[in-house]
C-alpha positions in Angstrom: 280.9 155.6 240.6 278.2 153.0 241.6 275.3 155.4 241.1 273.9 155.1 244.7 271.3 157.8 245.1 272.1 160.3 248.0 268.8 159.2 249.7 269.9 155.6 250.0 273.5 156.7 251.4 271.5 159.1 253.9 269.4 156.3 254.9 272.1 154.0 255.4 274.1 156.4 257.7 270.8 157.2 259.5 270.3 153.3 260.2 273.8 152.9 261.5 273.7 155.8 263.3 276.8 157.7 262.1 277.1 161.2 260.3 277.3 161.3 256.6 279.8 163.8 255.0 278.6 164.6 251.4 281.4 165.3 249.0 280.0 166.6 245.6 281.9 165.5 242.5 281.4 166.0 238.5 279.7 162.9 237.0 283.1 162.1 235.2 284.9 162.5 238.0 287.2 165.0 236.7 287.5 166.8 240.0 287.9 163.8 242.1 291.5 164.6 243.4 290.2 168.3 244.3 286.9 167.1 246.0 289.0 164.4 248.0 291.5 166.7 249.2 288.8 169.3 250.4 287.2 166.1 252.2 290.7 165.2 253.8 291.2 168.7 255.0 287.6 168.9 256.4 288.3 165.7 258.6 291.8 166.9 259.5 290.3 169.9 261.0 287.7 167.8 263.0 291.0 166.2 264.8 290.8 163.1 262.5 294.0 161.2 262.3 293.1 157.8 260.8 291.1 156.7 257.7 290.0 153.3 257.6 289.9 151.1 254.5 288.7 147.5 253.4 291.4 146.7 251.1 292.9 143.4 251.3 295.8 142.7 248.9 295.8 145.6 246.1 299.2 147.0 246.9 299.1 149.7 244.5 295.6 151.1 245.9 297.3 151.0 249.3 300.1 152.8 248.2 297.8 155.5 246.2 296.0 156.1 249.7 299.3 156.4 251.8 300.7 158.6 249.1 297.6 161.1 249.4 297.0 160.8 253.3 300.3 160.2 255.0 301.8 163.7 253.8 298.9 165.7 255.5 299.1 163.7 258.8 296.5 161.2 258.3 297.4 157.4 258.8 295.9 154.8 256.5 294.4 151.9 258.4 293.8 148.8 256.8 292.4 146.0 259.2 291.7 143.5 256.5 295.2 143.6 255.0 296.8 140.4 253.9 293.9 138.4 255.2 292.7 135.9 252.5 289.6 136.5 250.6 288.2 133.5 252.1 288.6 134.5 255.6 287.3 137.9 254.7 284.1 136.5 253.0 283.4 134.1 256.0 283.6 136.9 258.4 281.4 138.9 256.2 279.0 136.2 255.7 278.7 135.4 259.5 278.2 139.1 260.4 274.9 139.0 259.3 275.2 141.9 257.0 273.1 141.6 254.0 274.3 143.3 250.7 273.1 143.0 247.1 275.2 143.0 244.3 274.7 146.2 242.2 277.6 146.5 239.9 279.4 143.7 237.9 282.5 144.0 235.5 280.6 142.9 232.2 283.3 140.5 230.9 283.7 138.7 234.5 280.1 138.4 235.9 277.0 138.7 233.7 273.7 141.2 234.4 272.1 138.2 236.2 274.2 138.7 239.1 272.7 142.4 239.7 270.2 142.3 242.6 271.2 139.0 244.2 272.2 138.8 247.7 275.9 138.3 248.4 275.5 135.1 250.1 277.1 131.6 250.1 275.0 130.3 247.5 275.8 133.2 245.1 279.5 132.8 245.7 279.6 129.2 244.6 278.0 130.3 241.2 281.2 132.8 240.6 283.3 131.6 237.9 286.6 130.3 238.6 289.1 133.3 238.8 286.6 135.7 240.5 287.8 137.1 243.9 285.3 136.1 246.7 285.1 139.5 247.8 285.4 141.3 244.3 288.9 142.7 245.3 290.0 143.3 241.6 286.6 145.0 241.0 284.6 141.9 239.7 281.5 143.2 241.6 280.3 145.9 244.0 277.6 145.8 246.7 275.3 147.8 248.5 274.7 146.9 252.2 271.1 147.5 253.3 270.5 145.3 256.5 271.6 143.1 259.3 274.9 143.7 261.5 275.1 147.2 262.6 272.0 148.4 260.7 269.3 149.6 263.2 266.5 149.0 260.4 266.6 147.7 256.8 267.0 150.3 253.9 264.8 149.6 251.6 265.4 150.2 247.7 264.4 148.7 244.4 266.2 147.9 241.0 263.8 148.4 238.4 266.4 148.2 235.7 269.7 146.9 234.9 272.1 149.2 232.7 275.3 148.4 230.7 278.0 151.3 231.1 281.4 152.0 230.0 284.3 153.9 231.6 287.5 154.7 229.8 290.4 154.3 232.2 294.2 155.5 231.8 296.2 152.8 233.2 299.6 153.5 235.0 301.2 152.3 231.9 299.8 155.2 230.0 297.5 152.7 228.2 293.9 153.9 227.7 291.5 151.0 228.3 287.6 150.8 228.3 285.8 148.7 230.8 282.0 147.8 231.0 280.0 147.1 233.9 276.3 145.9 234.3 275.1 148.3 236.9 271.7 148.4 239.0 269.5 151.4 238.6 268.6 151.9 242.2 265.3 153.5 243.3 264.7 154.7 247.2 
């Protein structure tokens, strides 16, 4: 969804020292449910009993994950659940992990945020109403160095593109969201 090239994901996993299980999906995510079910089955066969997520307070997202995973014997673990966004961002900033903003919801954060490191200075620039952690989808990042990375994952952003996605909300209403998105090059 964030157009991160596979080569960058592979270098992230290598730098951290973890295996990467790749899930191929159609560009429009029409087969998302099917591909996620296949991935869950793969991990279940490996003996995995817990999936860990970084949600903070979106109960509908947590409930969705639980509805898909609990019936097949996978427990959803949410270590950040019900912490405040301030607590989570403070922990993140003190971790030493470096992340760049690579996607912003266009009506909330403009394209000037693309490519900026997520740090205390950038957070101070956020308009009122933006969750500090982007929990409501205001922005997304790519982590590339520091913390548990053994070496920096180099990449560049030669261009920023405006994209849009049509979503059907739980209410049945169709809504289009526009995003500023980094073109990432490894």
